[in-house]
NUPALUM-981264 format. One line per field, with one value per residue: residue number from 1; residue in three letters; x, y, z of N, C-alpha, C, CB in turn. Coordinates in steps of 0.1 Angstrom, whole numbers. Last residue first. Glycine has a CB too. Example, Ala and Ser with C-alpha at 12.3 -4.5 7.8 and 13.67 -1.06 7.14 Angstrom:
! NUPALUM-981264
num = 2; 1
residu = SER; ALA
n_px = 128; 132
n_py = -22; -57
n_pz = 71; 78
ca_px = 137; 123
ca_py = -11; -45
ca_pz = 71; 78
c_px = 129; 132
c_py = 0; -33
c_pz = 79; 78
cb_px = 141; 113
cb_py = -6; -45
cb_pz = 57; 90
END
This chain:
! NUPALUM-981264
num = 89; 88; 87; 86; 85; 84; 83; 82; 81; 80; 79; 78; 77; 76; 75; 74; 73; 72; 71; 70; 69; 68; 67; 66; 65; 64; 63; 62; 61; 60; 59; 58; 57; 56; 55; 54; 53; 52; 51; 50; 49; 48; 47; 46; 45; 44; 43; 42; 41; 40; 39; 38; 37; 36; 35; 34; 33; 32; 31; 30; 29; 28; 27; 26; 25; 24; 23; 22; 21; 20; 19; 18; 17; 16; 15; 14; 13; 12; 11; 10; 9; 8; 7; 6; 5; 4; 3; 2; 1
residu = UNK; UNK; UNK; UNK; UNK; UNK; UNK; UNK; UNK; UNK; UNK; UNK; UNK; UNK; UNK; UNK; UNK; UNK; UNK; UNK; UNK; UNK; UNK; UNK; UNK; UNK; UNK; UNK; UNK; UNK; UNK; UNK; UNK; UNK; UNK; UNK; UNK; UNK; UNK; UNK; UNK; UNK; UNK; UNK; UNK; UNK; UNK; UNK; UNK; UNK; UNK; UNK; UNK; UNK; UNK; UNK; UNK; UNK; UNK; UNK; UNK; UNK; UNK; UNK; UNK; UNK; UNK; UNK; UNK; UNK; UNK; UNK; UNK; UNK; UNK; UNK; UNK; UNK; UNK; UNK; UNK; UNK; UNK; UNK; UNK; UNK; UNK; UNK; UNK
n_px = 110; 123; 132; 147; 158; 191; 212; 223; 213; 220; 233; 215; 181; 158; 133; 100; 78; 43; 14; -20; -50; -86; -118; -153; -180; -215; -242; -251; -238; -238; -205; -194; -187; -152; -128; -110; -76; -45; -12; 14; 48; 75; 108; 137; 155; 165; 132; 104; 73; 46; 16; -12; -38; -59; -53; -27; -12; 16; 39; 72; 87; 89; 109; 114; 106; 110; 86; 56; 26; 9; -12; -49; -77; -76; -90; -108; -119; -149; -174; -194; -192; -166; -140; -108; -87; -52; -25; -5; 31
n_py = 187; 155; 130; 99; 71; 62; 32; 10; -11; -20; -43; -60; -52; -47; -70; -67; -77; -78; -77; -76; -61; -58; -43; -46; -31; -24; -32; -16; -20; -38; -50; -52; -83; -91; -86; -82; -73; -64; -67; -47; -47; -25; -24; -4; 16; 31; 41; 25; 22; 2; -8; -28; -47; -55; -33; -13; 17; 33; 57; 66; 68; 65; 63; 28; -1; -16; -18; -20; -4; -25; -55; -54; -35; 0; 30; 53; 86; 101; 106; 87; 79; 73; 64; 52; 33; 31; 15; 30; 32
n_pz = -116; -106; -82; -73; -54; -50; -50; -40; -54; -79; -76; -63; -72; -45; -32; -24; 1; 5; 26; 25; 36; 34; 40; 43; 25; 24; 24; 52; 83; 104; 96; 62; 46; 43; 25; -5; -5; -20; -15; -21; -24; -22; -33; -31; -37; -18; -8; -25; -40; -39; -53; -48; -65; -80; -106; -94; -83; -68; -56; -46; -22; 13; 35; 36; 37; 59; 72; 52; 62; 87; 83; 84; 73; 67; 79; 60; 53; 40; 28; 28; 1; -4; 15; 9; 30; 40; 57; 81; 84
ca_px = 98; 125; 124; 146; 149; 179; 206; 228; 208; 212; 240; 226; 194; 164; 147; 110; 88; 55; 26; -9; -37; -74; -107; -140; -171; -201; -234; -256; -237; -246; -217; -193; -195; -166; -129; -123; -87; -57; -22; 4; 36; 65; 94; 129; 147; 173; 146; 110; 87; 52; 30; -7; -24; -60; -61; -33; -21; 8; 29; 62; 89; 82; 108; 116; 102; 121; 96; 68; 37; 12; -1; -36; -71; -80; -79; -109; -108; -139; -163; -192; -205; -172; -155; -117; -96; -66; -32; -15; 18
ca_py = 193; 169; 136; 113; 77; 68; 44; 23; -10; -7; -33; -54; -59; -42; -62; -71; -68; -86; -71; -85; -60; -62; -47; -44; -42; -19; -31; -23; -11; -26; -51; -45; -71; -94; -95; -80; -83; -60; -75; -50; -50; -33; -22; -16; 9; 20; 44; 33; 22; 13; -9; -15; -46; -56; -45; -19; 6; 31; 47; 65; 77; 61; 74; 41; 9; -15; -8; -26; -6; -13; -47; -59; -46; -13; 21; 43; 76; 98; 115; 94; 82; 85; 61; 63; 33; 35; 18; 21; 39
ca_pz = -122; -109; -93; -72; -64; -43; -57; -34; -40; -78; -83; -55; -75; -57; -31; -34; -3; 0; 20; 28; 28; 41; 31; 50; 27; 26; 11; 40; 71; 105; 104; 76; 47; 46; 37; 3; -7; -14; -22; -12; -32; -14; -37; -26; -48; -21; -9; -14; -43; -32; -54; -47; -59; -65; -102; -106; -81; -80; -53; -57; -33; 1; 26; 43; 27; 49; 77; 58; 52; 80; 88; 79; 81; 64; 79; 70; 51; 51; 26; 41; 7; -10; 14; 9; 18; 42; 44; 78; 81
c_px = 102; 112; 126; 136; 149; 171; 194; 220; 212; 209; 232; 232; 205; 177; 151; 122; 98; 65; 37; 3; -28; -62; -95; -130; -159; -192; -220; -247; -240; -246; -225; -207; -194; -173; -143; -124; -99; -68; -36; -7; 25; 52; 85; 115; 140; 165; 153; 125; 94; 67; 36; 8; -20; -47; -63; -41; -26; -1; 20; 52; 77; 83; 101; 115; 102; 118; 107; 78; 49; 22; 1; -25; -58; -72; -84; -97; -109; -130; -153; -181; -204; -185; -162; -132; -105; -74; -47; -22; 8
c_py = 203; 174; 151; 118; 92; 74; 49; 35; 4; -3; -19; -43; -52; -51; -59; -63; -74; -76; -81; -80; -70; -61; -50; -49; -37; -30; -26; -21; -20; -16; -38; -47; -65; -81; -100; -90; -77; -70; -72; -56; -54; -35; -32; -13; -3; 11; 31; 35; 31; 12; 4; -17; -32; -54; -45; -32; 0; 19; 46; 54; 77; 72; 70; 52; 23; -4; -7; -16; -11; -14; -34; -50; -50; -24; 7; 34; 66; 87; 114; 105; 90; 89; 74; 60; 46; 35; 21; 25; 28
c_pz = -132; -116; -95; -84; -63; -54; -49; -40; -34; -64; -83; -63; -68; -60; -44; -33; -13; -4; 16; 19; 34; 31; 39; 40; 36; 30; 12; 28; 58; 93; 104; 83; 61; 46; 40; 13; 1; -16; -14; -20; -22; -23; -28; -30; -43; -31; -11; -17; -32; -34; -48; -46; -58; -59; -88; -101; -94; -77; -65; -53; -43; -10; 13; 32; 34; 39; 67; 62; 59; 69; 81; 85; 76; 72; 75; 68; 63; 47; 37; 40; 20; -4; 8; 6; 20; 29; 47; 65; 77
cb_px = 88; 138; 109; 160; 136; 184; 201; 243; 214; 198; 243; 236; 197; 169; 158; 103; 95; 52; 32; -12; -31; -75; -103; -139; -165; -201; -241; -269; -222; -242; -213; -190; -210; -167; -123; -136; -83; -60; -19; -1; 39; 62; 92; 131; 155; 177; 151; 108; 91; 48; 35; -12; -14; -68; -55; -22; -33; 16; 20; 68; 102; 67; 121; 129; 88; 123; 103; 74; 40; 17; 12; -35; -81; -78; -72; -122; -94; -147; -169; -189; -213; -173; -161; -113; -104; -68; -30; -25; 19
cb_py = 199; 172; 134; 121; 71; 78; 39; 26; -21; -9; -38; -65; -59; -27; -71; -70; -63; -96; -59; -100; -46; -77; -36; -52; -47; -8; -22; -18; -5; -19; -55; -30; -74; -101; -89; -80; -97; -46; -91; -37; -61; -25; -26; -19; 6; 12; 51; 26; 27; 14; -11; -8; -54; -69; -58; -22; 11; 28; 51; 63; 73; 58; 81; 43; 6; -27; -13; -37; 8; -2; -56; -58; -58; -16; 21; 35; 84; 95; 130; 84; 69; 82; 58; 74; 19; 48; 6; 19; 49
cb_pz = -111; -117; -90; -73; -63; -32; -71; -36; -32; -85; -98; -52; -90; -56; -24; -49; 10; -12; 29; 25; 28; 46; 22; 64; 14; 36; 2; 37; 71; 117; 118; 75; 44; 59; 49; -6; -1; -18; -21; -5; -42; -1; -52; -9; -60; -9; 4; 0; -58; -17; -69; -34; -67; -61; -107; -118; -72; -93; -40; -71; -40; 3; 23; 51; 20; 42; 90; 49; 44; 90; 88; 63; 83; 49; 92; 70; 49; 64; 26; 52; 10; -25; 27; -1; 18; 48; 34; 89; 71
END
């Protein structure tokens, strides 16, 4: 899946440049963001860290930026690799 950014002025979502979420992160369980990074926890407790960056101003759009993402996958310790995240309400 491609990462998208929400534009409040146009009330629309736009895909950002860069690769989609890494294939190792099947069935994403939790997503959180801090500063310029997004963290996605998937099955087997793999974590994808996306580094978000401003690329350049959009052509023909005053003051609007293009964004990009670069992913890094962190493996869970082998002792935890068989676990699957779950939640209850």
